[in-house]
N, CA, C and O atoms as CSV, one atom per row, in Angstrom:
chain,resi,resn,atom,element,x,y,z
A,1,ALA,N,N,97.468,99.351,107.275
A,1,ALA,CA,C,96.973,100.212,108.333
A,1,ALA,C,C,97.727,99.896,109.621
A,1,ALA,O,O,97.960,98.732,109.948
A,2,ARG,N,N,98.093,100.921,110.327
A,2,ARG,CA,C,98.794,100.762,111.594
A,2,ARG,C,C,98.122,101.642,112.648
A,2,ARG,O,O,98.464,102.817,112.785
A,3,PRO,N,N,97.170,101.081,113.390
A,3,PRO,CA,C,96.558,101.884,114.456
A,3,PRO,C,C,97.526,102.034,115.624
A,3,PRO,O,O,98.353,101.161,115.883
A,4,SER,N,N,97.405,103.147,116.315
A,4,SER,CA,C,98.233,103.376,117.485
A,4,SER,C,C,97.759,102.493,118.626
A,4,SER,O,O,96.560,102.396,118.887
A,5,GLU,N,N,98.700,101.852,119.304
A,5,GLU,CA,C,98.347,101.055,120.474
A,5,GLU,C,C,98.230,101.938,121.710
A,5,GLU,O,O,97.598,101.553,122.694
A,6,ALA,N,N,98.833,103.111,121.662
A,6,ALA,CA,C,98.856,104.001,122.821
A,6,ALA,C,C,97.765,105.066,122.782
A,6,ALA,O,O,97.254,105.477,123.824
A,7,TYR,N,N,97.406,105.516,121.568
A,7,TYR,CA,C,96.467,106.625,121.445
A,7,TYR,C,C,95.258,106.196,120.619
A,7,TYR,O,O,95.348,106.097,119.396
A,8,PRO,N,N,94.135,105.941,121.274
A,8,PRO,CA,C,92.940,105.526,120.532
A,8,PRO,C,C,92.544,106.562,119.482
A,8,PRO,O,O,92.571,107.765,119.743
A,9,GLY,N,N,92.181,106.090,118.309
A,9,GLY,CA,C,91.756,106.979,117.242
A,9,GLY,C,C,92.890,107.506,116.383
A,9,GLY,O,O,92.651,108.253,115.434
A,10,PHE,N,N,94.123,107.129,116.700
A,10,PHE,CA,C,95.269,107.583,115.925
A,10,PHE,C,C,95.916,106.396,115.218
A,10,PHE,O,O,95.738,105.243,115.611
A,11,GLY,N,N,96.655,106.699,114.190
A,11,GLY,CA,C,97.359,105.683,113.434
A,11,GLY,C,C,97.563,106.174,112.024
A,11,GLY,O,O,97.399,107.361,111.743
A,12,PHE,N,N,97.924,105.258,111.124
A,12,PHE,CA,C,98.102,105.658,109.741
A,12,PHE,C,C,97.833,104.493,108.810
A,12,PHE,O,O,97.891,103.326,109.197
A,13,ILE,N,N,97.540,104.848,107.576
A,13,ILE,CA,C,97.387,103.898,106.481
A,13,ILE,C,C,98.405,104.330,105.440
A,13,ILE,O,O,98.504,105.513,105.116
A,14,ILE,N,N,99.152,103.387,104.924
A,14,ILE,CA,C,100.218,103.753,103.998
A,14,ILE,C,C,100.107,102.935,102.714
A,14,ILE,O,O,99.830,101.735,102.739
A,15,ASP,N,N,100.328,103.608,101.610
A,15,ASP,CA,C,100.511,102.989,100.297
A,15,ASP,C,C,101.860,103.471,99.803
A,15,ASP,O,O,102.207,104.639,99.975
A,16,PHE,N,N,102.613,102.588,99.199
A,16,PHE,CA,C,103.887,103.033,98.653
A,16,PHE,C,C,104.211,102.260,97.388
A,16,PHE,O,O,103.674,101.185,97.123
A,17,VAL,N,N,105.103,102.848,96.629
A,17,VAL,CA,C,105.483,102.244,95.361
A,17,VAL,C,C,106.914,102.667,95.029
A,17,VAL,O,O,107.331,103.785,95.330
A,18,GLU,N,N,107.644,101.770,94.416
A,18,GLU,CA,C,108.923,102.129,93.807
A,18,GLU,C,C,108.649,102.296,92.333
A,18,GLU,O,O,108.258,101.349,91.651
A,19,THR,N,N,108.855,103.497,91.846
A,19,THR,CA,C,108.543,103.779,90.448
A,19,THR,C,C,109.410,104.936,89.956
A,19,THR,O,O,109.904,105.725,90.762
A,20,PRO,N,N,109.593,105.041,88.671
A,20,PRO,CA,C,110.314,106.218,88.159
A,20,PRO,C,C,109.555,107.493,88.538
A,20,PRO,O,O,108.324,107.492,88.571
A,21,PRO,N,N,110.270,108.564,88.820
A,21,PRO,CA,C,109.616,109.807,89.242
A,21,PRO,C,C,108.519,110.292,88.294
A,21,PRO,O,O,107.538,110.884,88.746
A,22,ASP,N,N,108.665,110.055,86.997
A,22,ASP,CA,C,107.651,110.534,86.059
A,22,ASP,C,C,106.338,109.752,86.156
A,22,ASP,O,O,105.353,110.122,85.517
A,23,LYS,N,N,106.315,108.688,86.937
A,23,LYS,CA,C,105.084,107.899,87.108
A,23,LYS,C,C,104.407,108.159,88.462
A,23,LYS,O,O,103.364,107.573,88.752
A,24,LEU,N,N,104.992,109.029,89.286
A,24,LEU,CA,C,104.422,109.305,90.601
A,24,LEU,C,C,103.024,109.909,90.511
A,24,LEU,O,O,102.138,109.519,91.271
A,25,ASP,N,N,102.812,110.848,89.598
A,25,ASP,CA,C,101.488,111.457,89.471
A,25,ASP,C,C,100.432,110.411,89.148
A,25,ASP,O,O,99.309,110.489,89.646
A,26,SER,N,N,100.780,109.440,88.326
A,26,SER,CA,C,99.858,108.364,87.987
A,26,SER,C,C,99.526,107.529,89.226
A,26,SER,O,O,98.372,107.155,89.433
A,27,PHE,N,N,100.534,107.238,90.043
A,27,PHE,CA,C,100.315,106.493,91.285
A,27,PHE,C,C,99.360,107.252,92.206
A,27,PHE,O,O,98.380,106.686,92.689
A,28,PHE,N,N,99.645,108.528,92.446
A,28,PHE,CA,C,98.789,109.313,93.332
A,28,PHE,C,C,97.375,109.431,92.772
A,28,PHE,O,O,96.408,109.381,93.533
A,29,HIS,N,N,97.238,109.583,91.475
A,29,HIS,CA,C,95.918,109.650,90.854
A,29,HIS,C,C,95.167,108.339,91.062
A,29,HIS,O,O,93.980,108.350,91.388
A,30,THR,N,N,95.845,107.218,90.877
A,30,THR,CA,C,95.202,105.912,91.063
A,30,THR,C,C,94.739,105.726,92.497
A,30,THR,O,O,93.620,105.270,92.728
A,31,VAL,N,N,95.575,106.069,93.460
A,31,VAL,CA,C,95.192,105.944,94.869
A,31,VAL,C,C,93.991,106.845,95.160
A,31,VAL,O,O,93.054,106.416,95.833
A,32,SER,N,N,94.004,108.072,94.671
A,32,SER,CA,C,92.874,108.987,94.891
A,32,SER,C,C,91.585,108.452,94.271
A,32,SER,O,O,90.509,108.582,94.855
A,33,THR,N,N,91.695,107.860,93.103
A,33,THR,CA,C,90.524,107.287,92.441
A,33,THR,C,C,89.950,106.140,93.264
A,33,THR,O,O,88.736,106.054,93.453
A,34,ILE,N,N,90.817,105.262,93.750
A,34,ILE,CA,C,90.367,104.113,94.547
A,34,ILE,C,C,89.723,104.575,95.846
A,34,ILE,O,O,88.655,104.083,96.210
A,35,THR,N,N,90.351,105.511,96.552
A,35,THR,CA,C,89.790,105.950,97.831
A,35,THR,C,C,88.464,106.683,97.628
A,35,THR,O,O,87.538,106.524,98.423
A,36,SER,N,N,88.374,107.476,96.581
A,36,SER,CA,C,87.118,108.161,96.278
A,36,SER,C,C,86.016,107.152,95.962
A,36,SER,O,O,84.881,107.292,96.418
A,37,ASP,N,N,86.361,106.150,95.188
A,37,ASP,CA,C,85.402,105.107,94.833
A,37,ASP,C,C,84.911,104.375,96.085
A,37,ASP,O,O,83.718,104.098,96.213
A,38,LEU,N,N,85.829,104.061,97.009
A,38,LEU,CA,C,85.436,103.374,98.241
A,38,LEU,C,C,84.545,104.246,99.125
A,38,LEU,O,O,83.655,103.740,99.808
A,39,ARG,N,N,84.786,105.550,99.108
A,39,ARG,CA,C,83.920,106.451,99.893
A,39,ARG,C,C,82.520,106.537,99.296
A,39,ARG,O,O,81.533,106.639,100.025
A,40,ASN,N,N,82.439,106.495,97.968
A,40,ASN,CA,C,81.159,106.696,97.293
A,40,ASN,C,C,80.300,105.444,97.171
A,40,ASN,O,O,79.078,105.541,97.061
A,41,LYS,N,N,80.921,104.283,97.188
A,41,LYS,CA,C,80.136,103.042,97.128
A,41,LYS,C,C,80.945,101.924,97.752
A,41,LYS,O,O,82.170,101.898,97.641
A,42,PRO,N,N,80.263,101.003,98.406
A,42,PRO,CA,C,80.982,99.906,99.040
A,42,PRO,C,C,81.554,98.961,97.990
A,42,PRO,O,O,81.071,98.925,96.858
A,43,PRO,N,N,82.578,98.200,98.358
A,43,PRO,CA,C,83.090,97.213,97.411
A,43,PRO,C,C,82.036,96.134,97.171
A,43,PRO,O,O,81.153,95.920,98.002
A,44,THR,N,N,82.137,95.466,96.043
A,44,THR,CA,C,81.222,94.357,95.786
A,44,THR,C,C,81.601,93.196,96.708
A,44,THR,O,O,82.690,93.171,97.282
A,45,ALA,N,N,80.701,92.259,96.837
A,45,ALA,CA,C,80.987,91.073,97.655
A,45,ALA,C,C,82.209,90.339,97.110
A,45,ALA,O,O,83.039,89.854,97.879
A,46,ASP,N,N,82.320,90.257,95.789
A,46,ASP,CA,C,83.462,89.584,95.178
A,46,ASP,C,C,84.763,90.320,95.487
A,46,ASP,O,O,85.768,89.686,95.808
A,47,GLU,N,N,84.758,91.639,95.394
A,47,GLU,CA,C,85.965,92.414,95.698
A,47,GLU,C,C,86.385,92.207,97.152
A,47,GLU,O,O,87.569,92.046,97.447
A,48,LEU,N,N,85.415,92.213,98.046
A,48,LEU,CA,C,85.726,92.028,99.465
A,48,LEU,C,C,86.281,90.627,99.712
A,48,LEU,O,O,87.246,90.460,100.457
A,49,THR,N,N,85.680,89.642,99.096
A,49,THR,CA,C,86.170,88.261,99.243
A,49,THR,C,C,87.597,88.141,98.741
A,49,THR,O,O,88.434,87.509,99.385
A,50,ARG,N,N,87.881,88.749,97.587
A,50,ARG,CA,C,89.237,88.677,97.035
A,50,ARG,C,C,90.245,89.440,97.893
A,50,ARG,O,O,91.440,89.154,97.829
A,51,ALA,N,N,89.796,90.388,98.680
A,51,ALA,CA,C,90.694,91.118,99.581
A,51,ALA,C,C,90.873,90.372,100.910
A,51,ALA,O,O,91.976,90.330,101.456
A,52,VAL,N,N,89.804,89.793,101.419
A,52,VAL,CA,C,89.843,89.161,102.736
A,52,VAL,C,C,90.469,87.766,102.698
A,52,VAL,O,O,91.266,87.431,103.574
A,53,ASN,N,N,90.133,86.963,101.721
A,53,ASN,CA,C,90.593,85.572,101.712
A,53,ASN,C,C,92.109,85.401,101.758
A,53,ASN,O,O,92.591,84.549,102.505
A,54,PRO,N,N,92.877,86.171,100.997
A,54,PRO,CA,C,94.340,86.005,101.112
A,54,PRO,C,C,94.861,86.336,102.509
A,54,PRO,O,O,95.795,85.694,102.991
A,55,ARG,N,N,94.273,87.316,103.150
A,55,ARG,CA,C,94.706,87.668,104.518
A,55,ARG,C,C,94.339,86.552,105.493
A,55,ARG,O,O,95.132,86.213,106.372
A,56,VAL,N,N,93.149,85.983,105.344
A,56,VAL,CA,C,92.736,84.861,106.200
A,56,VAL,C,C,93.711,83.699,106.017
A,56,VAL,O,O,94.175,83.116,106.997
A,57,GLU,N,N,94.018,83.365,104.772
A,57,GLU,CA,C,94.952,82.268,104.491
A,57,GLU,C,C,96.331,82.563,105.068
A,57,GLU,O,O,96.992,81.668,105.594
A,58,GLN,N,N,96.760,83.811,104.972
A,58,GLN,CA,C,98.058,84.199,105.517
A,58,GLN,C,C,98.094,83.993,107.030
A,58,GLN,O,O,99.077,83.478,107.563
A,59,ILE,N,N,97.040,84.388,107.712
A,59,ILE,CA,C,96.980,84.222,109.169
A,59,ILE,C,C,96.949,82.746,109.534
A,59,ILE,O,O,97.661,82.318,110.442
A,60,LEU,N,N,96.131,81.962,108.837
A,60,LEU,CA,C,96.046,80.528,109.131
A,60,LEU,C,C,97.405,79.856,108.954
A,60,LEU,O,O,97.798,79.024,109.771
A,61,LYS,N,N,98.110,80.208,107.906
A,61,LYS,CA,C,99.436,79.628,107.661
A,61,LYS,C,C,100.424,80.089,108.726
A,61,LYS,O,O,101.201,79.290,109.250
A,62,ALA,N,N,100.391,81.380,109.041
A,62,ALA,CA,C,101.322,81.924,110.035
A,62,ALA,C,C,101.105,81.311,111.410
A,62,ALA,O,O,102.062,81.121,112.160
A,63,ARG,N,N,99.864,81.002,111.748
A,63,ARG,CA,C,99.556,80.421,113.064
A,63,ARG,C,C,100.182,79.049,113.264
A,63,ARG,O,O,100.206,78.531,114.380
A,64,GLN,N,N,100.677,78.472,112.207
A,64,GLN,CA,C,101.326,77.167,112.304
A,64,GLN,C,C,102.805,77.286,112.659
A,64,GLN,O,O,103.510,76.283,112.766
A,65,THR,N,N,103.269,78.526,112.840
A,65,THR,CA,C,104.689,78.730,113.118
A,65,THR,C,C,104.901,79.285,114.519
A,65,THR,O,O,104.042,79.970,115.074
A,66,ASN,N,N,106.060,78.975,115.070
A,66,ASN,CA,C,106.423,79.539,116.369
A,66,ASN,C,C,106.626,81.042,116.282
A,66,ASN,O,O,106.340,81.767,117.234
A,67,GLU,N,N,107.122,81.514,115.133
A,67,GLU,CA,C,107.379,82.944,114.961
A,67,GLU,C,C,106.099,83.761,115.186
A,67,GLU,O,O,106.125,84.797,115.851
A,68,TYR,N,N,104.995,83.291,114.632
A,68,TYR,CA,C,103.711,83.977,114.809
A,68,TYR,C,C,103.364,84.069,116.290
A,68,TYR,O,O,103.066,85.150,116.799
A,69,TRP,N,N,103.402,82.939,116.973
A,69,TRP,CA,C,102.990,82.913,118.373
A,69,TRP,C,C,103.950,83.690,119.258
A,69,TRP,O,O,103.513,84.386,120.175
A,70,LEU,N,N,105.236,83.587,119.009
A,70,LEU,CA,C,106.196,84.351,119.805
A,70,LEU,C,C,105.987,85.849,119.628
A,70,LEU,O,O,106.001,86.608,120.597
A,71,GLY,N,N,105.798,86.259,118.400
A,71,GLY,CA,C,105.587,87.682,118.149
A,71,GLY,C,C,104.312,88.205,118.767
A,71,GLY,O,O,104.304,89.264,119.396
A,72,HIS,N,N,103.235,87.465,118.591
A,72,HIS,CA,C,101.953,87.941,119.102
A,72,HIS,C,C,101.838,87.808,120.615
A,72,HIS,O,O,101.324,88.710,121.277
A,73,LEU,N,N,102.304,86.711,121.162
A,73,LEU,CA,C,102.203,86.543,122.608
A,73,LEU,C,C,103.168,87.446,123.362
A,73,LEU,O,O,102.876,87.867,124.482
A,74,SER,N,N,104.315,87.749,122.761
A,74,SER,CA,C,105.238,88.666,123.441
A,74,SER,C,C,104.652,90.071,123.519
A,74,SER,O,O,104.905,90.787,124.488
A,75,SER,N,N,103.872,90.478,122.514
A,75,SER,CA,C,103.240,91.794,122.590
A,75,SER,C,C,102.101,91.783,123.607
A,75,SER,O,O,101.772,92.820,124.183
A,76,ALA,N,N,101.500,90.617,123.829
A,76,ALA,CA,C,100.421,90.517,124.826
A,76,ALA,C,C,100.969,90.617,126.248
A,76,ALA,O,O,100.238,90.969,127.174
A,77,TYR,N,N,102.234,90.312,126.418
A,77,TYR,CA,C,102.851,90.416,127.742
A,77,TYR,C,C,102.743,91.846,128.267
A,77,TYR,O,O,102.458,92.058,129.445
A,78,GLY,N,N,102.967,92.816,127.401
A,78,GLY,CA,C,102.901,94.220,127.809
A,78,GLY,C,C,101.517,94.828,127.661
A,78,GLY,O,O,101.236,95.881,128.235
A,79,ASP,N,N,100.654,94.178,126.900
A,79,ASP,CA,C,99.310,94.708,126.668
A,79,ASP,C,C,98.329,93.539,126.555
A,79,ASP,O,O,98.153,92.978,125.474
A,80,PRO,N,N,97.697,93.177,127.658
A,80,PRO,CA,C,96.806,92.016,127.670
A,80,PRO,C,C,95.653,92.096,126.664
A,80,PRO,O,O,95.049,91.073,126.342
A,81,ARG,N,N,95.337,93.302,126.161
A,81,ARG,CA,C,94.282,93.417,125.147
A,81,ARG,C,C,94.653,92.652,123.884
A,81,ARG,O,O,93.779,92.260,123.111
A,82,MET,N,N,95.935,92.441,123.680
A,82,MET,CA,C,96.388,91.718,122.499
A,82,MET,C,C,95.882,90.283,122.484
A,82,MET,O,O,95.694,89.711,121.410
A,83,LEU,N,N,95.658,89.690,123.651
A,83,LEU,CA,C,95.139,88.320,123.695
A,83,LEU,C,C,93.777,88.236,123.019
A,83,LEU,O,O,93.506,87.293,122.275
A,84,ASP,N,N,92.926,89.214,123.276
A,84,ASP,CA,C,91.616,89.227,122.614
A,84,ASP,C,C,91.767,89.415,121.113
A,84,ASP,O,O,91.032,88.808,120.334
A,85,LEU,N,N,92.712,90.247,120.702
A,85,LEU,CA,C,92.943,90.438,119.273
A,85,LEU,C,C,93.415,89.143,118.615
A,85,LEU,O,O,93.003,88.821,117.501
A,86,ILE,N,N,94.276,88.409,119.304
A,86,ILE,CA,C,94.741,87.131,118.772
A,86,ILE,C,C,93.568,86.170,118.631
A,86,ILE,O,O,93.432,85.487,117.615
A,87,ARG,N,N,92.733,86.123,119.645
A,87,ARG,CA,C,91.599,85.184,119.648
A,87,ARG,C,C,90.552,85.512,118.587
A,87,ARG,O,O,89.931,84.608,118.028
A,88,THR,N,N,90.357,86.784,118.312
A,88,THR,CA,C,89.240,87.177,117.450
A,88,THR,C,C,89.650,87.672,116.069
A,88,THR,O,O,88.789,88.052,115.276
A,89,SER,N,N,90.935,87.677,115.766
A,89,SER,CA,C,91.368,88.287,114.506
A,89,SER,C,C,90.705,87.661,113.287
A,89,SER,O,O,90.269,88.387,112.393
A,90,LEU,N,N,90.617,86.350,113.225
A,90,LEU,CA,C,90.004,85.713,112.057
A,90,LEU,C,C,88.504,85.963,111.982
A,90,LEU,O,O,87.983,86.291,110.916
A,91,SER,N,N,87.809,85.814,113.100
A,91,SER,CA,C,86.358,86.047,113.069
A,91,SER,C,C,86.054,87.518,112.788
A,91,SER,O,O,85.083,87.829,112.099
A,92,ASP,N,N,86.875,88.417,113.315
A,92,ASP,CA,C,86.686,89.844,113.030
A,92,ASP,C,C,86.883,90.131,111.545
A,92,ASP,O,O,86.092,90.849,110.935
A,93,LEU,N,N,87.930,89.573,110.975
A,93,LEU,CA,C,88.225,89.777,109.562
A,93,LEU,C,C,87.112,89.213,108.685
A,93,LEU,O,O,86.686,89.852,107.723
A,94,ARG,N,N,86.649,88.020,109.021
A,94,ARG,CA,C,85.583,87.390,108.239
A,94,ARG,C,C,84.244,88.111,108.383
A,94,ARG,O,O,83.364,87.954,107.537
A,95,ALA,N,N,84.086,88.889,109.433
A,95,ALA,CA,C,82.822,89.588,109.680
A,95,ALA,C,C,82.727,90.949,108.991
A,95,ALA,O,O,81.663,91.568,109.004
A,96,VAL,N,N,83.803,91.418,108.398
A,96,VAL,CA,C,83.803,92.729,107.733
A,96,VAL,C,C,82.822,92.699,106.565
A,96,VAL,O,O,82.809,91.757,105.773
A,97,THR,N,N,82.008,93.736,106.471
A,97,THR,CA,C,81.028,93.842,105.391
A,97,THR,C,C,81.440,94.941,104.416
A,97,THR,O,O,82.258,95.795,104.755
A,98,PRO,N,N,80.883,94.924,103.215
A,98,PRO,CA,C,81.166,96.028,102.290
A,98,PRO,C,C,80.819,97.394,102.892
A,98,PRO,O,O,81.508,98.382,102.637
A,99,GLN,N,N,79.756,97.442,103.685
A,99,GLN,CA,C,79.363,98.706,104.313
A,99,GLN,C,C,80.393,99.153,105.355
A,99,GLN,O,O,80.619,100.350,105.536
A,100,ASP,N,N,81.016,98.187,106.039
A,100,ASP,CA,C,82.085,98.524,106.985
A,100,ASP,C,C,83.257,99.183,106.256
A,100,ASP,O,O,83.824,100.167,106.730
A,101,VAL,N,N,83.607,98.629,105.103
A,101,VAL,CA,C,84.714,99.176,104.314
A,101,VAL,C,C,84.383,100.596,103.866
A,101,VAL,O,O,85.223,101.491,103.960
A,102,GLN,N,N,83.170,100.801,103.384
A,102,GLN,CA,C,82.774,102.129,102.939
A,102,GLN,C,C,82.782,103.126,104.103
A,102,GLN,O,O,83.252,104.254,103.953
A,103,ALA,N,N,82.269,102.713,105.247
A,103,ALA,CA,C,82.256,103.608,106.415
A,103,ALA,C,C,83.684,103.968,106.831
A,103,ALA,O,O,83.957,105.121,107.167
A,104,ALA,N,N,84.590,102.995,106.812
A,104,ALA,CA,C,85.986,103.280,107.161
A,104,ALA,C,C,86.614,104.225,106.143
A,104,ALA,O,O,87.364,105.129,106.509
A,105,ALA,N,N,86.308,104.015,104.871
A,105,ALA,CA,C,86.845,104.898,103.826
A,105,ALA,C,C,86.340,106.322,104.019
A,105,ALA,O,O,87.104,107.276,103.877
A,106,LYS,N,N,85.068,106.471,104.339
A,106,LYS,CA,C,84.518,107.814,104.564
A,106,LYS,C,C,85.172,108.494,105.758
A,106,LYS,O,O,85.341,109.713,105.776
A,107,SER,N,N,85.536,107.698,106.749
A,107,SER,CA,C,86.125,108.260,107.953
A,107,SER,C,C,87.620,108.542,107.810
A,107,SER,O,O,88.101,109.586,108.250
A,108,TYR,N,N,88.350,107.615,107.197
A,108,TYR,CA,C,89.804,107.695,107.208
A,108,TYR,C,C,90.457,108.047,105.870
A,108,TYR,O,O,91.558,108.599,105.853
A,109,LEU,N,N,89.813,107.744,104.778
A,109,LEU,CA,C,90.441,107.960,103.468
A,109,LEU,C,C,89.936,109.240,102.819
A,109,LEU,O,O,89.420,109.228,101.702
A,110,THR,N,N,90.093,110.334,103.532
A,110,THR,CA,C,89.627,111.621,103.036
A,110,THR,C,C,90.797,112.443,102.512
A,110,THR,O,O,91.937,112.274,102.943
A,111,ASP,N,N,90.495,113.326,101.583
A,111,ASP,CA,C,91.537,114.181,101.017
A,111,ASP,C,C,92.172,115.057,102.085
A,111,ASP,O,O,93.364,115.356,102.012
A,112,GLU,N,N,91.392,115.473,103.076
A,112,GLU,CA,C,91.903,116.365,104.123
A,112,GLU,C,C,92.943,115.666,104.992
A,112,GLU,O,O,93.821,116.322,105.553
A,113,LYS,N,N,92.855,114.346,105.109
A,113,LYS,CA,C,93.785,113.616,105.972
A,113,LYS,C,C,94.976,113.049,105.202
A,113,LYS,O,O,95.872,112.440,105.787
A,114,GLU,N,N,94.977,113.254,103.897
A,114,GLU,CA,C,96.028,112.688,103.058
A,114,GLU,C,C,97.319,113.483,103.190
A,114,GLU,O,O,97.311,114.714,103.188
A,115,ILE,N,N,98.417,112.766,103.304
A,115,ILE,CA,C,99.746,113.367,103.281
A,115,ILE,C,C,100.539,112.614,102.222
A,115,ILE,O,O,100.645,111.389,102.274
A,116,ARG,N,N,101.087,113.337,101.275
A,116,ARG,CA,C,101.892,112.724,100.218
A,116,ARG,C,C,103.364,112.958,100.506
A,116,ARG,O,O,103.786,114.073,100.812
A,117,VAL,N,N,104.122,111.906,100.404
A,117,VAL,CA,C,105.568,111.996,100.599
A,117,VAL,C,C,106.230,111.406,99.372
A,117,VAL,O,O,105.922,110.288,98.961
A,118,GLU,N,N,107.135,112.162,98.796
A,118,GLU,CA,C,107.897,111.688,97.646
A,118,GLU,C,C,109.366,111.676,98.020
A,118,GLU,O,O,109.910,112.685,98.469
A,119,ILE,N,N,109.995,110.552,97.836
A,119,ILE,CA,C,111.431,110.445,98.059
A,119,ILE,C,C,112.035,110.039,96.726
A,119,ILE,O,O,111.781,108.948,96.217
A,120,THR,N,N,112.828,110.924,96.179
A,120,THR,CA,C,113.430,110.655,94.874
A,120,THR,C,C,114.935,110.843,94.956
A,120,THR,O,O,115.450,111.555,95.818
A,121,SER,N,N,115.610,110.199,94.055
A,121,SER,CA,C,117.056,110.303,93.969
A,121,SER,C,C,117.419,111.295,92.875
A,121,SER,O,O,116.737,111.396,91.855
A,122,THR,N,N,118.497,112.020,93.103
A,122,THR,CA,C,118.951,112.957,92.072
A,122,THR,C,C,120.082,112.341,91.254
A,122,THR,O,O,120.566,112.957,90.304
A,123,THR,N,N,120.498,111.146,91.609
A,123,THR,CA,C,121.558,110.487,90.870
A,123,THR,C,C,120.986,109.297,90.127
A,123,THR,O,O,120.001,108.691,90.550
A,124,LYS,N,N,121.614,108.978,89.030
A,124,LYS,CA,C,121.192,107.814,88.263
A,124,LYS,C,C,121.950,106.604,88.785
A,124,LYS,O,O,123.130,106.701,89.123
A,125,PRO,N,N,121.278,105.480,88.849
A,125,PRO,CA,C,121.972,104.279,89.329
A,125,PRO,C,C,123.091,103.881,88.380
A,125,PRO,O,O,122.962,103.969,87.159
A,126,GLY,N,N,124.162,103.453,88.960
A,126,GLY,CA,C,125.294,103.001,88.155
A,126,GLY,C,C,125.224,101.504,87.934
A,126,GLY,O,O,124.275,100.841,88.354
A,127,PRO,N,N,126.226,100.989,87.279
A,127,PRO,CA,C,126.230,99.544,87.047
A,127,PRO,C,C,126.364,98.793,88.360
A,127,PRO,O,O,127.039,99.251,89.282
A,128,THR,N,N,125.731,97.659,88.438
A,128,THR,CA,C,125.823,96.850,89.646
A,128,THR,C,C,127.097,96.025,89.605
A,128,THR,O,O,127.560,95.620,88.538
A,129,LYS,N,N,127.648,95.786,90.762
A,129,LYS,CA,C,128.862,94.977,90.864
A,129,LYS,C,C,128.461,93.525,91.080
A,129,LYS,O,O,127.496,93.231,91.785
A,130,PRO,N,N,129.217,92.623,90.462
A,130,PRO,CA,C,128.873,91.192,90.636
A,130,PRO,C,C,129.104,90.713,92.041
A,130,PRO,O,O,128.863,89.544,92.341
């Protein structure tokens, strides 16, 4: 998900896959099934834990690097709201409930807001060079 920093209420959520063209319909069907399921019922506690914990671990690990702090603090230079996001990102993530996920799915993961983009090649890949 990429919310707009300039326009409240705008942004995008993206799913993508590299797959043979004949498998694209299966990909789109799977995504539609998942989003429909999330709109109709919240994820289980176990599903939410399995989704949140890797992200929490990723943030904790990243916070041990200068790259994380340079990237995040440099964006706060132009937008002081980023400081609050840095401070609360872990507690916010840990506070997400299954009902929050379902409400977000009902709001953002609707068929009316879906845009499908297919980028395919018309040439077959040739042999790779060593």
